[in-house]
LUMMARSE-76620 format. One line per field, with one value per residue (C-alpha): residue number from 1; residue in three letters; x, y, z. Coordinates in steps of 0.25 Angstrom, whole numbers, plus 5000, padded with zeros to 4 digits. Each point is the difference from the previous one (the first is absolute). Layout:
BEGIN
num <- [NUM;...]
residuo <- [Ala;...]
u <- [X;...]
v <- [Y;...]
w <- [Z;...]
This chain:
BEGIN
num <- [1;2;3;4;5;6;7;8;9;10;11;12;13;14;15;16;17;18;19;20;21;22;23;24;25;26;27;28;29;30;31;32;33;34;35;36;37;38;39;40;41;42;43;44;45;46;47;48;49;50;51;52;53;54;55;56;57;58;59;60;61;62;63;64;65;66;67;68;69;70;71;72;73;74;75;76;77;78;79;80;81;82;83;84;85;86;87;88;89;90;91;92;93;94;95;96;97;98;99;100;101;102;103;104;105;106;107;108;109;110;111;112;113;114;115;116;117;118;119;120;121;122;123;124;125;126;127;128;129;130;131;132;133;134;135;136;137;138;139;140;141;142;143;144;145;146;147;148;149;150;151;152;153;154;155;156;157;158;159;160;161;162;163;164;165;166;167;168;169;170;171;172;173;174;175;176;177;178;179;180;181;182;183;184;185;186;187;188;189;190;191;192;193;194;195;196;197;198;199;200;201;202;203;204;205;206;207;208;209;210;211;212;213;214;215;216;217;218;219;220;221;222;223;224;225;226;227;228;229;230;231;232;233;234;235;236;237;238;239;240;241;242;243;244;245;246;247;248;249;250;251;252;253;254;255;256;257;258;259;260;261;262;263;264;265;266;267;268;269;270;271;272;273;274;275;276;277;278;279;280;281;282;283;284;285;286;287;288;289;290;291;292;293;294;295;296;297;298;299;300;301;302;303;304;305;306;307;308;309;310;311;312;313;314;315;316;317;318;319;320;321;322;323;324;325;326;327;328;329;330;331;332;333;334;335;336;337;338;339;340;341;342;343;344;345;346;347;348;349;350;351;352;353;354;355;356;357;358;359;360;361;362;363;364;365;366;367;368;369;370;371;372;373;374;375;376;377;378;379;380;381;382;383;384;385;386;387;388;389;390;391;392;393;394;395;396;397;398;399;400;401;402;403;404;405;406;407;408;409;410;411;412;413;414;415;416;417;418;419;420;421;422;423;424;425;426;427;428;429;430;431;432;433;434;435;436;437;438;439;440;441;442;443;444;445;446;447;448;449;450;451;452;453;454;455;456;457;458;459;460;461;462;463;464;465;466;467;468;469;470;471;472;473;474;475;476;477;478;479;480;481;482;483;484;485;486;487;488;489;490;491;492;493;494;495;496;497;498;499;500;501;502;503;504;505;506;507;508;509;510;511;512;513;514;515;516;517;518;519;520;521;522;523;524;525;526;527;528;529;530;531;532;533;534;535;536;537;538;539;540;541;542;543;544;545;546;547;548;549;550;551;552;553;554;555;556;557;558;559;560;561;562;563;564;565;566;567;568;569;570;571;572;573;574;575;576;577;578;579;580;581;582;583;584;585;586;587;588;589;590;591;592;593;594;595;596;597;598;599;600;601;602;603;604;605;606;607;608;609;610;611;612;613;614;615;616;617;618;619;620;621;622;623;624;625;626;627;628;629;630;631;632;633;634;635;636;637;638;639;640;641;642;643;644;645;646;647;648;649;650;651;652;653;654;655;656;657;658;659;660;661;662;663;664;665;666;667;668;669;670;671;672;673;674;675;676;677;678;679;680;681;682;683;684;685;686;687;688;689;690;691;692;693;694;695;696;697;698;699;700;701;702;703;704;705;706;707;708;709;710;711;712;713;714;715;716;717;718;719;720;721;722;723;724;725;726;727;728;729]
residuo <- [Met;Asn;Lys;Arg;Pro;Pro;Lys;Arg;Ile;Asp;Thr;Gly;Ser;Ala;Asp;Pro;Trp;Phe;Gln;Arg;Glu;Ala;Gln;Lys;Tyr;Ser;Lys;Pro;Ile;Pro;Ser;Arg;Glu;Phe;Ile;Leu;Glu;Asn;Leu;Ala;Ser;Met;Gly;Val;Pro;Leu;Glu;Glu;Asn;Ala;Phe;Ala;Val;Arg;Leu;Lys;Val;Pro;Ala;Ser;Gln;Met;Gln;Ala;Phe;Ser;Arg;Arg;Ile;Ala;Ala;Met;Ala;Arg;Asp;Gly;Gln;Ile;Leu;Arg;Asn;Arg;Lys;Gly;Ala;Leu;Leu;Val;Ala;Gln;Lys;Leu;Asp;Leu;Val;Ala;Gly;Arg;Ile;Val;Gly;His;Pro;Asp;Gly;Phe;Gly;Phe;Leu;Ala;Ala;Asp;Ser;Gly;Gly;Glu;Asp;Ile;Tyr;Ile;Gly;His;Pro;Glu;Met;Arg;Lys;Val;Met;His;Gly;Asp;Arg;Val;Met;Val;Arg;Pro;Ser;Gly;His;Asp;Arg;Arg;Gly;Arg;Arg;Glu;Gly;Val;Ile;Val;Glu;Val;Thr;Asp;Arg;Ala;His;Gln;His;Leu;Val;Gly;Arg;Leu;His;Arg;Asp;Arg;Gly;Phe;Leu;Leu;Val;Thr;Pro;Ser;Asp;Arg;Arg;Ile;Ser;His;Glu;Ile;Leu;Val;Ala;Gln;Lys;Asp;Ser;Ala;Gly;Ala;Lys;Ser;Gly;Gln;Val;Val;Val;Val;Lys;Ile;Leu;Ser;His;Pro;Leu;Ala;Asp;Leu;Ala;Gly;Gly;Asn;Gln;Tyr;Ser;Pro;Pro;Val;Gly;Arg;Ile;Asp;Glu;Ile;Leu;Gly;Asn;Ala;Ser;Asp;Pro;Gly;Met;Glu;Ile;Glu;Ile;Ala;Leu;Arg;Lys;His;Asp;Leu;Pro;Phe;Glu;Phe;Ser;Ala;Lys;Ala;Met;Gly;Leu;Ala;Glu;Arg;Phe;Ser;Pro;Gln;Val;Gln;Val;Pro;Asp;Leu;Lys;Gly;Arg;Glu;Asp;Leu;Arg;Ala;Leu;Pro;Leu;Val;Thr;Ile;Asp;Gly;Glu;Thr;Ala;Arg;Asp;Phe;Asp;Asp;Ala;Val;Phe;Cys;Arg;Arg;Glu;Gly;Arg;Gly;Phe;Arg;Leu;Ile;Val;Ala;Ile;Ala;Asp;Val;Ser;His;Tyr;Val;Gln;His;Asp;Asp;Ala;Leu;Asp;Arg;Glu;Ala;Lys;Asp;Arg;Gly;Asn;Ser;Val;Tyr;Phe;Pro;Arg;Arg;Val;Ile;Pro;Met;Leu;Pro;Glu;Ser;Leu;Ser;Asn;Gly;Leu;Cys;Ser;Leu;Asn;Pro;Asp;Val;Asp;Arg;Leu;Cys;Met;Ala;Cys;Asp;Met;Thr;Leu;Thr;Pro;Ser;Gly;Ser;Ile;Lys;Gly;Tyr;Arg;Phe;Tyr;Pro;Ala;Val;Met;Arg;Ser;His;Ala;Arg;Leu;Thr;Tyr;Thr;Arg;Val;Ala;Ala;Ala;Leu;Ala;Asn;Arg;Gly;Gly;Arg;Glu;Ala;Leu;Asp;Met;Pro;Ala;Leu;Met;Pro;His;Leu;Leu;Cys;Leu;Asp;Glu;Ala;Tyr;His;Ala;Leu;Ala;Lys;Ala;Arg;Ala;Lys;Arg;Gly;Ala;Ile;Asp;Phe;Asp;Thr;Gln;Glu;Thr;Gln;Phe;Ile;Phe;Asp;Val;Ser;Gly;Thr;Ile;Glu;Ser;Ile;Asp;Arg;Val;Tyr;Arg;Asn;Asp;Ala;His;Arg;Leu;Ile;Glu;Glu;Cys;Met;Leu;Ala;Ala;Asn;Val;Cys;Thr;Ala;Asn;Phe;Leu;Leu;Glu;Ser;Glu;His;Ala;Thr;Leu;Phe;Arg;Val;His;Glu;Gly;Pro;Thr;Pro;Glu;Lys;Leu;Lys;Ala;Leu;Arg;Glu;Phe;Leu;Lys;Gly;Phe;Gly;Leu;Gln;Leu;Gly;Gly;Gly;Glu;Lys;Pro;Arg;Pro;Leu;Asp;Tyr;Ala;Asn;Leu;Leu;Ala;Ser;Val;Lys;His;Arg;Pro;Asp;Leu;Gly;Leu;Leu;Gln;Thr;Val;Leu;Leu;Arg;Ser;Leu;Arg;Gln;Ala;Val;Tyr;Ser;Pro;Glu;Asn;Ala;Gly;His;Phe;Gly;Leu;Ala;Tyr;Glu;Ala;Tyr;Ala;His;Phe;Thr;Ser;Pro;Ile;Arg;Arg;Tyr;Pro;Asp;Leu;Leu;Val;His;Arg;Ala;Ile;Lys;Ala;Val;Leu;Glu;Lys;Arg;Arg;Tyr;Thr;Gly;Ala;Asn;Trp;Val;Glu;Val;Gly;Arg;His;Cys;Ser;Glu;Thr;Glu;Arg;Arg;Ala;Asp;Glu;Ala;Thr;Arg;Glu;Val;Asp;Ala;Trp;Leu;Lys;Cys;His;Tyr;Val;Arg;Asn;Arg;Val;Gly;Glu;Glu;Phe;Ala;Gly;Thr;Ile;Thr;Ala;Ala;Thr;Gly;Phe;Gly;Ile;Phe;Val;Ser;Leu;Asp;Met;Leu;Phe;Val;Glu;Gly;Leu;Val;His;Val;Ser;Glu;Leu;Gly;Arg;Asp;Tyr;Phe;Gln;Phe;Asp;Ala;Ile;Arg;His;Gln;Leu;Leu;Gly;Glu;Arg;Thr;Gly;Gln;Arg;Tyr;Arg;Ile;Gly;Asp;Lys;Leu;Ser;Val;Arg;Val;Ala;Arg;Val;Asp;Leu;Glu;Thr;Ser;Arg;Ile;Asp;Leu;Val;Leu;Ala]
u <- [4866;4995;5007;5006;4999;5013;5007;4998;5013;5002;5007;5004;4993;4988;5007;4999;5014;5005;4992;5004;5015;4998;4994;5011;5011;4992;4997;5003;5011;4994;4997;5007;4987;4999;5015;4999;4987;5005;5014;4993;4991;5011;5005;5015;5011;5001;5011;4996;4999;4992;4991;4998;4997;4989;4994;5001;5008;5003;5015;4997;4997;5011;5008;4989;4996;5014;5000;4987;5006;5013;4991;4992;5012;5006;4986;5001;4988;5008;5013;5010;5006;5015;4997;4993;4986;4989;4992;4988;5006;4987;5000;5014;4994;5010;4997;5005;5004;5011;5011;4999;5014;5002;5013;5002;5002;4986;4989;4986;4993;4989;4991;4994;4987;4999;4998;5010;5014;5009;5013;5013;5011;5015;5005;4989;5003;5014;4995;4993;5000;4989;4991;5002;4988;5000;4992;4998;4995;4993;5008;4992;5001;5012;5001;4992;4989;5003;4997;5014;5005;5011;5005;4999;5002;5005;4992;5005;5012;4996;5014;5010;5007;5002;5005;5008;5013;5013;5009;5011;4999;5011;5006;4986;4993;4985;4989;4990;4986;4994;4987;5000;4990;5011;5008;5010;5014;5004;5014;5009;5013;5011;5000;4985;5001;5002;5010;4990;5005;4996;4988;4995;4986;4999;4991;5002;4995;4996;5008;4995;4988;5001;5000;4996;4995;4986;4999;5003;5015;5011;5006;5001;5006;4999;4996;5011;5001;5007;5001;4994;5000;5007;4990;5010;5001;4988;5001;5000;4989;4988;5005;4987;4992;5010;4999;4984;5000;5007;4995;4986;5003;4995;5003;5007;5007;4992;5004;5006;4987;4991;5010;5001;4985;4998;5010;4993;4989;5000;5000;4988;4986;4999;4989;4995;4999;4988;4991;4987;5003;4992;5007;5001;5012;4992;4994;5009;5003;5011;5009;5001;5011;5011;5012;5009;4991;5006;4990;4986;4989;4988;4994;4986;4990;4987;4989;4985;4989;4987;5000;5010;5014;5007;5013;5011;5011;5010;5010;5013;4997;5012;4993;5002;5015;5001;4994;4996;5012;5010;5014;4994;4988;5008;5009;4988;4993;5013;5001;4985;5002;5010;5007;5002;5013;5004;5008;4999;4989;5000;4990;4991;5003;5012;5001;4999;4985;4997;5006;4999;4990;4990;5001;4989;5011;4995;4999;5002;4990;4998;4991;4990;4988;4989;4990;4989;4990;4988;4998;4987;5001;5000;5012;4994;5005;4988;5007;5014;5007;5014;5007;5014;5004;5012;5002;5010;5002;4998;5009;5008;4994;5004;4992;5006;4997;4986;4996;5006;4992;4987;5002;5003;4993;5006;5014;5013;4998;4986;5003;5012;4990;4987;4997;5000;4993;4986;5002;5008;4988;4991;5009;4999;4985;4999;5010;4992;4987;5008;5005;4986;4996;5012;4996;4985;5004;5009;5014;5010;5010;5012;5009;5014;5013;5009;5015;5010;5015;5006;5015;5010;5008;5011;4989;5000;4987;4996;4987;4988;4987;4986;4992;4987;4989;4992;4988;5007;5005;4985;4995;5008;4998;4985;5001;5008;4991;4988;5007;5004;4986;4995;5010;4996;4985;5003;5008;4989;4989;5008;5002;5015;5010;5010;5007;4993;5006;4994;5000;4992;4994;5005;5001;4991;5012;5005;4986;4999;5013;4996;4987;5007;5010;4989;4992;5012;4998;4985;4998;4992;5002;4986;4996;5000;5007;5002;5003;5000;5010;4990;5000;5015;4999;4989;5009;5012;4992;4995;5014;5008;5001;5005;5014;5002;4995;5014;4998;4986;5003;5012;4992;4988;5010;5007;4986;4998;5007;5011;4995;5004;4997;4990;4991;4990;4992;4998;4999;5009;4996;5008;4995;4986;4999;4993;5010;5014;5011;5013;5000;5007;5015;5004;5014;5004;4990;4998;4986;4996;5006;4992;4988;5002;5001;4987;4993;5006;4995;4986;5000;5005;4989;5010;5006;5014;5005;5015;4999;4999;4992;5002;5015;5003;4991;5008;5013;4997;4995;5014;5008;4992;5004;5014;5001;4994;5010;5012;4996;4997;5014;5007;4992;5004;5015;4999;4994;5010;5011;4993;5000;5013;5006;4989;5003;4998;4990;4986;4987;4985;4994;4987;4998;4997;5000;5000;5006;5004;5015;4997;4994;5003;5000;5000;5008;4991;5009;5009;4989;5009;4996;5008;4999;4999;5003;4991;5012;5001;4986;5003;5002;4987;4995;4992;4990;4996;4985;4997;4985;5003;5013;5008;5011;4995;5009;4996;5004;4999;4988;5009;4994;5006;4990;4999;4999;5006;5009;5014;5014;5011;5015;5008;5009;5005;5000;5003;5001;5003;4986;4993;4996;4999;5000;4994;4999;4990;5005]
v <- [5017;5015;5010;5011;5015;5006;5007;5015;5008;5012;5012;5004;5014;5006;5013;5005;5004;4987;4992;5009;4998;4985;4998;5008;4991;4987;5002;4988;5001;4999;4986;4993;5002;5014;5003;4993;5007;5013;4998;4995;5012;5010;4995;5003;4994;5007;5001;4993;5013;5008;4988;5000;5014;4998;4989;5009;4990;5006;5001;4990;4989;5003;4988;4990;5006;4998;4986;4997;5006;4991;4988;5003;5002;4987;4993;5006;5009;5013;5003;5011;5006;5004;5013;4993;5004;4991;4993;4990;4987;4996;5013;4996;4986;4994;4987;4997;4987;4990;4993;4985;4995;4988;4991;5002;5015;5006;5003;5005;5012;4995;5012;5005;5002;4985;4995;4995;5000;5009;4993;5007;4996;4998;5014;5006;4990;5005;5012;4992;4988;4990;5007;5014;5010;5007;5009;4994;5006;4989;5000;4990;4985;4991;4989;4990;5010;5003;5014;5007;5012;5010;5003;5015;5001;4992;5004;4990;4991;4986;4996;5006;4987;4987;4987;4992;4993;5008;4997;5006;5003;5006;5007;5005;4996;4997;4995;4991;5002;4987;5005;4996;5010;5011;4999;5011;4996;5010;5006;5000;5008;4992;5010;4997;4984;4999;4989;4990;4990;4996;4989;5005;5004;5014;5012;5012;5014;5007;5013;5004;4994;4997;5012;5000;5011;5002;5007;4987;5001;4990;5006;4990;4999;4987;5000;5002;4994;4998;4987;5001;4985;4987;4989;4989;4989;4996;4985;5004;4993;5009;5010;4998;5006;5012;5003;4999;5009;5012;4998;5001;5011;4991;5006;4990;5007;5007;5014;5003;5007;4988;4990;5009;5001;4985;4998;5008;4991;4989;4986;4997;5006;5010;5001;5014;4994;4992;5011;5000;4986;4987;4989;4988;4993;4988;4997;4989;5009;4994;5004;4991;5004;4994;4992;5012;5011;5010;5011;4996;5010;4992;4990;4993;4994;4993;4994;4996;5010;4993;4995;5010;5004;5011;5003;5009;5005;5008;5008;5006;5015;5006;5014;5000;5001;5007;5014;5009;5006;4996;4994;4986;5004;5008;4988;4990;5009;5002;4984;4998;4985;4990;4993;4985;4994;4986;4999;5015;5009;5016;5003;5012;5002;4998;4985;5004;5004;4991;4987;5004;5010;5000;4986;4990;4991;4988;5001;5015;5012;5008;5012;4997;5005;4990;4997;4992;4994;4992;4990;4993;4985;5003;5009;5014;5011;5003;5010;5005;5010;5006;5003;5002;4988;4993;4985;4989;4990;4986;4993;5003;4990;4997;4998;4986;4996;5005;4993;4987;5001;5003;4989;4990;5003;4988;5002;5005;5015;5000;4992;5010;5012;4994;5014;5007;4989;5004;5014;4996;4991;5011;5009;4989;5000;5015;5000;4990;5009;5012;4992;4996;5015;5004;4990;5005;5014;4997;5003;4996;4989;5000;4988;5007;4993;5004;4996;5001;4998;4989;5004;4991;5004;5007;5008;4993;4997;4985;5001;5009;4993;5003;5005;4993;5007;4992;5002;5008;5010;5002;5000;5012;5007;4999;5006;5011;5003;5000;5011;5008;5001;5004;5011;5006;4999;5006;5012;5002;5000;5010;5009;5000;5002;4988;4992;4989;4988;5002;4989;5004;4991;5000;5012;5001;4997;4988;4995;5000;4993;4990;4997;4999;4990;4991;5000;4992;4989;5000;5006;5012;5010;5004;5013;5008;5013;5000;4986;4996;4992;4989;5000;4998;4989;4993;4999;4996;4989;4995;4998;4995;4986;5005;4997;5015;5005;5007;5008;5004;5003;5009;5008;5002;5005;5010;5006;5006;5013;5000;5002;5014;5008;5012;5008;4998;4987;4993;4986;4988;4992;4988;4997;5005;5010;5013;5006;4995;5006;4995;4999;4987;5003;5013;4995;4998;5009;5015;5001;4991;5009;5012;4991;4997;5015;5003;4989;5005;5014;4996;4992;5012;5009;5008;5001;4996;5011;4997;4993;5006;4987;5002;5003;4988;4991;5002;4999;4987;4994;5004;4995;4987;4999;5004;4988;4991;5004;4999;4986;4995;5004;4993;4988;5000;5002;4988;4991;5003;4997;4987;4995;5006;4986;4993;5006;4989;4992;4998;5002;4999;5014;5008;5013;5011;5012;5003;5012;5006;4996;4986;4991;4999;4986;4995;4988;4991;4993;5012;5011;5009;5008;5003;5005;4993;5011;5000;4997;4987;4995;4994;5004;5009;5014;5000;5011;5004;5000;5009;4996;4985;5001;4992;4999;4994;4996;5005;4988;4988;5005;4996;5007;5003;5006;5001;4986;4992;4989;4998;4996;5010;5000;5010;5007;5012;5007;5015;5004;5015;5001;4989;4993;4985;4997;4987;4992;4990;4986]
w <- [5072;5002;4991;5008;4995;4996;5011;5001;4998;5010;4993;5014;5000;4995;4997;4985;4999;5006;4990;4988;5004;5002;4987;4993;5006;4999;4985;4993;4989;4985;4996;4988;4992;5003;4997;4986;4996;5003;4994;4987;5000;5000;4987;5003;5008;5014;5010;5013;5009;4990;4999;5015;5000;4989;5009;5012;5008;5014;5004;5011;4990;4990;5005;4999;4986;4995;5005;4993;4987;5001;5002;4988;4992;5005;4996;4986;5001;4998;4994;5002;4988;4998;5007;5012;4996;5002;4989;4999;4995;4993;4991;4995;4996;5010;5007;5014;5005;5005;4991;5000;4995;4992;5001;4985;5001;4996;5009;5002;5007;5009;5000;5013;4992;4997;4986;4990;5003;4991;4994;5003;4991;5003;4997;5009;5011;5001;5007;5012;5008;5004;5010;4996;4999;4987;4991;4986;4987;4991;4986;4992;4999;4998;4989;5008;5002;5014;5005;5002;5008;5002;5014;5002;5015;5012;5012;5010;5001;5006;5004;5009;5003;4992;5003;4989;4997;4998;4988;4992;4985;4992;5013;5005;5012;4997;5009;4992;5008;5005;4995;4985;4997;5002;4987;5005;5006;5011;4998;5013;5001;5007;5012;5002;5000;5015;4997;4993;4991;4987;5001;5013;5003;5004;5004;4991;5003;4987;5000;4986;4992;4985;4992;4985;4991;5003;4986;4994;4997;5002;5012;5012;5013;5008;5015;5010;5014;5012;5007;5014;5005;4996;5002;4996;4989;4992;5005;5015;5008;5001;4989;4992;5012;5002;4985;5001;5012;4993;4986;5005;5011;5011;5014;5008;5011;5011;5004;5014;5004;4997;5006;5013;5001;4998;5011;5010;5001;5011;4994;5008;5001;5011;5010;4995;4986;5005;5003;4992;4994;5001;5006;4990;5007;5005;4986;4993;4988;4991;4989;4987;4990;4992;5006;4997;5004;5011;5001;5004;4997;5002;5010;5000;5009;4997;5008;4998;5003;4998;4986;4995;5004;5008;4992;5006;4991;5009;4993;5005;5005;4993;5000;5015;4998;4987;5001;4988;4994;5010;4995;5000;4992;4990;4997;4999;4990;4992;4999;4999;5003;5004;4989;5001;4992;5001;5013;5003;5004;4999;5011;5000;5015;5008;5005;5014;4996;4988;5007;5014;5007;4989;4996;5006;5006;5008;5016;5001;5001;4987;4997;4988;4993;5000;4989;5008;4990;5001;4988;4996;4997;4985;5001;5000;5009;5009;5009;5004;5009;5001;5013;5005;5009;5007;4996;5003;4988;5006;4989;4987;4990;4986;4988;4999;5014;5000;4987;5005;5013;4993;4990;5010;5013;5007;4995;5007;4996;5006;5012;5003;5002;5007;5006;4987;4991;5003;4996;4988;4996;5002;4991;4989;5001;4999;4988;4992;5003;4995;4988;4996;5001;4991;4989;5001;4998;4988;5005;4989;5005;4990;5003;4999;5002;5011;5002;5011;5000;5009;5004;5007;5012;4991;4993;4987;4993;5002;4992;4997;5005;4997;5012;5002;5007;5010;5008;5011;4990;4995;5015;5003;4987;5002;5014;4995;4989;5009;5009;4988;4995;5014;5000;4987;5004;5013;4995;4988;5011;5008;4988;5003;4990;4998;4989;4994;4992;4987;4989;4988;4989;4985;4992;4987;4992;5008;5001;4984;4999;5010;4993;4986;5007;5006;4987;4994;5011;4999;5013;5005;5012;5006;5004;4987;5001;5015;5004;5015;5008;5000;4985;5001;5011;4992;4987;5008;5007;4986;4994;5013;4994;4986;4996;4996;5014;5002;4987;5003;5015;4996;4989;5010;5011;4990;4996;5014;5005;5010;5015;5006;5012;4999;5009;4989;5003;4986;5007;4998;4988;5002;5014;4996;5011;4999;5010;5005;5008;5006;5015;5003;4998;5006;5003;4985;4993;5002;4995;5011;5010;4995;5000;5015;5003;4992;5008;5014;4996;4997;5014;5007;4993;4992;4986;4996;4990;5000;4986;4986;4996;4985;5000;5010;4992;4988;5007;5007;4987;4994;5012;4998;4985;5004;5010;4990;4989;5009;5006;4985;4996;5012;4997;4985;5004;5010;4990;4989;5011;5003;4985;4996;5001;4992;4987;4989;5008;4995;5008;4998;5000;4999;4992;5010;4990;4985;4994;4987;5003;5005;5011;5015;5005;5014;5003;5007;5010;5003;5000;4992;4988;4987;4987;4986;4990;4988;4991;5007;4998;4986;4985;4999;5002;5013;5002;5014;5003;5012;5001;5000;5008;4990;4989;4987;4989;4986;4992;5009;5009;5012;5012;5014;5010;5016;5006;4989;5005;4993;5002;5001;5002;5008;4990;5008;5014;5001;5015;4996;4993;5009;4987;4996;4985;4996;4987;4995;5004]
């Protein structure tokens, strides 16, 4: 693709006076680096207005300058003293970061600069809650050799509302937060209780945060709150989700503006919407999803072209309806993604769009963005193009149905769809070609275990079943991967900013630990200091028949970094792609919606400038983690609820993690995980070996490590903490 020169910006006039005035009022506010450099060079604290005068900030920019100063204070780069003057935090030997609380009352500072966490003891934790941003002065090391610190300043409070259970203690009303990382109880006056009863789950607004003597004294005042919402009793159906939504600040109600905007759209595609679009309605595009899916982002079609294939991946054109910075866009950005709980979905967009107008439902016209690819017989992408189109899904198929039809071409499932089978068979051939190319480039294929809850008509959990991936799952996955790779390449070639899905390889520290671990098994990871995905894939292939495969796979997976969204392309290590971007799920992922806007901008020979790519990449990475944490907690609570009547029963289990305080064991038949505390492992002192991921008895030599099989008994189930305690059988 030819590279276009940057657009020339017209100042509007060649008049010298106009240009001088335009420069004066368009002068950017000082950067953070410039502010820090100048504040440090002055050597003394400065009041904000005086500092602005020193920097010659024009009056027209004072409001923006003050906002930048406030943001720098919130991020811990600068600090205000008791008189309000500004100081450089680094010159005071202060470390900025976020508090990570522990259920036992202590905590750690996760420093913004990275590096070793700083231990925060119980007395210091009285000043803060989990998630608060603070400034800490390192004060030495504790008895265990951990770097320790003292909280000097709280720069930002993380919580304005908390969810928890109300109880009465010695005449006082107290709310115990559901988040066990918050060790404070919130004091509630009777007049602020809203009529809530002891034992109920409530949402409490924080009226005053915990106060403790920052100079290190003994003065302490607990946080005080007012009950704003009564959720109900802890045992009410769906309460675990209500708690998770509020605990993790997940937006779950759309604003009136967003709902009003969504309701203005006609439920059908309108004739003016078809302008400039290619017509794909005659092509037998189909959707293939799970049985319970309700929002359909993607449809596929494949046919033979010469010895290769023409593969079309059509994706719902959400960006046609959700415009930059409208009410729907602001809501979608705030959410970042849809959240999928058992029996309940918190959608990124109102259901009239996510399940209606934007969903590629069968037998109705829908707007889409198409990635039209040409594949070679060996599965390489020979060419591609993107274009807006209109389509009509010819069938809503399921993974189970497609897998059955492909496995038995003379069976009932295949015979029920004679018109579609030739295209499904072609899709299957293209999938196998793409899968061979995947193996050749060295993509890592971890065999992770997924489960699903099976409920009866009354909402009671009948069982927890393992989800087995079939060839239909893999077929769709390969089609989506191909479209996402084309997306990244298209935007790179166009030199247009976007969000890449970045997955980096191991850090030097993790790589060193991994090699030490593998050495104990007589194994070696190739690639030297910079292993490739192919080195990981080859090692996995060499151990796939070993009985300790689970342990080896887990350790290999944990050596890699977490995938994030970033405007800086660093490739996708796990998939072995040099560039990768998410294009295929704009109904449920905000980054995909932004990527669609960028593609459209390139096609229309313009630039999409509506995103701060660094900020939105960080935000979407955080909302993804937020959703993962919330769904994990709901799953954990449901699993506890499922086994609460199985106390005393024995099960075969597999060790999934080893820690200094015990081992986590998954019950093989129930797919539920519990903890065997180190004190229950036998009459011995057990030492935790982080390199080998094991606990080792000093006297007996008894070893417990990931992947080991053992029998355990359910000793206790605590719904409050979502914890299952096990003992050796």
